N, C-alpha and C positions, 0 to 999 in steps of 0.2 A: 865589357859591360858588368856592371856591379848591380845585383838585384839586392834590394832591402825589404825586409818584411819586419814590421813592427809586431812583435809577438805580445808586448805588454807595454803600456804607456802610463801607468799608474805609480802611486807612491806605495809605501811598505804596508799599507792597509788594503790596497786595491779600491776600486769602486764598482759596485755599491760597498759602502762600509757597513758592517754587521751593526744592526739595530738603528742604523740613520735614516730619517725620513724626510731628508732636504730634497730640493728639486733636482738636484743632480742624481743622488742616489736612487731616486724613484722615476728618473727619466725614462722614457720609451724609446729614446734615441739611442741605437747601439754604440755609437761613437762616444757615449758617456759612460759606457761599462768598460773599466779598465783593469786588466790582470796587472801584476807586478812588472816592473820595468825590464824589458829584454828586446833584443833585436837580433834578426837572422840574415847573415849575408851570404849571397851566392855569387862567387868569383873565381874564374880559373878552374870551373869544374869542381870548386870546393864548397862545401857548407859549413859555416863558421858561426857559432852563437856567441854574443856578448851577453854575459851573465845568465845565471841559472838559478833564479829564485824559487820560491815555494810553488809557483804555477807552473813551472818547468814542462812536467808531465802533460799537463792539460794543453799547453801551447804548443807541444810537439804534436800531440793528437789532432789539436784543431787546425794545425797547418800541415797536417799529413807528411811530416818529415820522417823519412825512413833510414836516412844516412847523415852522420855528422862527423865533420873531420877534425874539428878543433873547437875548444872553447876558450874565450878570452874572459878575464874578469877584472872589473873596474875597482873593486875594494871588497872588503871583508863583512860588510853588514848582510844580516840574515836575508834580507830581500834580494841578495845579489848572489847568493851561494849555497843557499840551504836546499837546491833542487838537486845536488850532485849525485845523490844516489840513484837518481833517475836515469843516469847514463848507461845504467846496465843493460838495458835492451840494445844499445847501440854496440857495446862490447860483445854481446852474444852474437849479434848479427855479424860484425866485422871479424871477430877473433882477435881484436887488437886492443892495446891500451889506448885509451882516450887522452890525447895531449890537452893539457890544461895549462894555459899561459896566465901567470900571474906573478905580482910582485913577491919578494921573499917574506914580507910581513903578512900577505894573504895567505901564502902557502903555509905559514905557521898557524894561522887560525884554521885552516882546513884540517891540518893535522890533529888539532885539538877537538874540534867539532866531529870529525870523522874518523876518529883513532882507529876503528877498526878496518878501515881501507887500508891506513899505511902500517898497520900491526905487521912484525916479522913474518907472523903466520897469519895472513888474512882469512877472516871468515869467508868459507865456501860460497861462491856466488856473489861476493862483494864486487863494488865497482873496481875496475882495472884502470888505472890512470898513470900516466907519466907526468911529472910537474916540469914545465919550461919556465925558467926564471927570467922575468922581464927585468931588464936594466932601463929604468926610465931615460937614461940618458943615451941610449943606443936603439936603432931601429932593428927589427928582426924579421924573418921569414916565415912564412906558412906556405908551403909549396913555392910558387913564384911570386906570392903576394908580399909586398913589403909593408910592414906595418909599423908606423912611428909612434911611439908613446908620447902622450901629452900630460904633464904633471899638472895637477890643480889640488887645491884644498876644499875639502867637505867639512866645513867649520875649521877643526885643527886636524883632522883626519886626511893624510895624504890618498889621493884617488889618481887614477888614471883615465885619460881619454885616449882616442886612438885615431890617427889620421891614415888614410889608405888613398894614395893619389890625391883628389881634391875633394875626398868626403871627410868629415871630421865629426866624430860622436863623442859627446861631452854630457855626462850624466852625473847627478848628485854633487855639483860644484857649487862653491860660493865665491872663491877667489881664485884668480889665475894670474902669473906673473907675466909682465911684458916680454920677457924672453920666450915663454912658451907661447904666447900670442903670436910672436914672430914666426914660430914654426908653421902655424896654419894660416898665415898669409897667403891668399890666393884660393882659399876654400872656396868651392862653388856650391857645395851642399853641406849644410851644418844641421846636426841635430842636437839640442842643447835642452838642458832640464829647465823648468820654470815651475815652482811649487804652487804657489797662489799670489793674491796681491799684497798680502802684508809683509814686513820685515820677518825674516827668520835667521836664526843663529848658524845654520848650517847649508841652506841652500839660496840660491837666487830666487827672488820673487820675480813677477812679471816684468816690472819696469827696470829692474836690473839685468834681467836676461835681454831685454830689448836694446838696453844700452850696449851690451856686450856684443850683440849681434851687429848693431851698426858700426862698432869697432871693427868687426871681423869683415863685414862687408861681403857676405856670400851672396850668390844669386838668389838662393832660396834657403829658407830656414825653417825646421820643424821643432815645435815644442814637445817634450816628453816628460815624464814623471810629474805628472799633474795631480794635485789633490783636489778633492771635491769642492774644496773652497775656492777654486779657482772660478768656478760657474760653469754653465753650460756650454757645450762645444760650439754650437752654432751662435749664441750671443757673443761669446768672446772672441771667436774667430773674426767676426765682422767688425771687431774693433781694432784689428791688427794691421801693421804696414802690409803693403800689398805683396811683399816678399816673404812674408812670415805666416806660417800656417800652423795649425794644431795637428799633431799626430794623433792617430788612432788606432787602436788594436786592429790588426789584418791589413792595415795600409800596406801597398805594396809601391815600390818606386822602382823604375829602372834608371841607373846613371850611367852614362857613358863616360867610360876612364880610358 
């Protein structure tokens, strides 16, 4: 059984956006209030987070997460990595380094932005991590769980999605090759980003995400990484195909694998 919890389903600004009085940012529907994009997976008695943005601490507290076994990173943008310092409580509780799975490029960015963590003489009390390099061409193991990286482009920036059994997670993507799509053929549960309705240079918009979902043909798909410009959760979801839903913060899904 794979248990999925959406920690955050918003874009880099989150929703509500500071100073915005649009109908989404002022909505009373809690489904329209979105922290930065991240997801928690519980599988094989392990808890794994994909991406640790600026809301990471709040997400861990809100979901009452007291143990974390690994972190997967999709790419190096701030809204997906800048919460790294807040893994410290997990270090203190476990007495162990936190495994961080990321591409070589993402690791280099981490070393620049968090130089105090990777210094030869780390600052006392700094996060304690061990970097695990993801080769986008090869699967890897986290305990007994096999993870298959999926390569895509976020504009011109390489990003990684992840396939675990018949569950696929793709966020911040714009294009993906047929070769990579072939890897996720047979996906039954798909989580994919859809920014809003208009064309964007680095993100799928709603119509493009729906086209890709139709090509992948999962039993169910959930949209994440939504902008306030997408519209109200309730309104937009009613317009979607029967097998496509909008994810929201705190949504939990049990998926049999």
